[in-house]
C-alpha positions, 0 to 999 in steps of 0.5 A: 845435357843430352846428346843427339846424334844426327842421323840424317847428317851424312851417308855413314850416319844414316847407314850406322842408323839402318845397320844397327837395327837390322842387327838388333837383338832386341828393338829400341825406341830412339830417345830424343832429349827433353825438351825446354818447355813451359813445364820445365820452369817447375824444375828451376827457381824463379829465373828462366833457365838458360838453354844452348844447343852445342855441335860437336863430332866424335871420330873413329878409326875401324878399332874405335867403331866396332867398339861403339858398336860392341857397346850397344846392349842390343847389339850381338855382344862377344861370343853371342850368335850374329857377332861376327856378321856384326864385325864383318859388317861394320867393317864393310861399312867403315871401308866404304866411308873411312876418309884417311881412316876415320869416320865421324858421327855427329851430334847436337848437345842440348843444355838446360842451365838453371838454378833448382 
């Protein structure tokens, strides 16, 4: 199981990714989900693994969005230079994109199930 944020699904998520990249104190490479391919069968018994992809949404108010941003280790942490700028810019992003006091992140979650 692996969550993949749909980065280009909305203007908000696209801007979130760009803003996080611009404020990063260290560069991180985007991760992608492991792919179910012929080699994956080596992990499972003789039966074919089952795979399904699920969509889900994570909803944030302003405090939740700031908490999510602050939980990213590559962004300035409290008491670090740049943290007040992070708070200001993510607050501005929220204000521009909120609807009824919330913003949404959309994800897909590929799930592989089988017997090891």
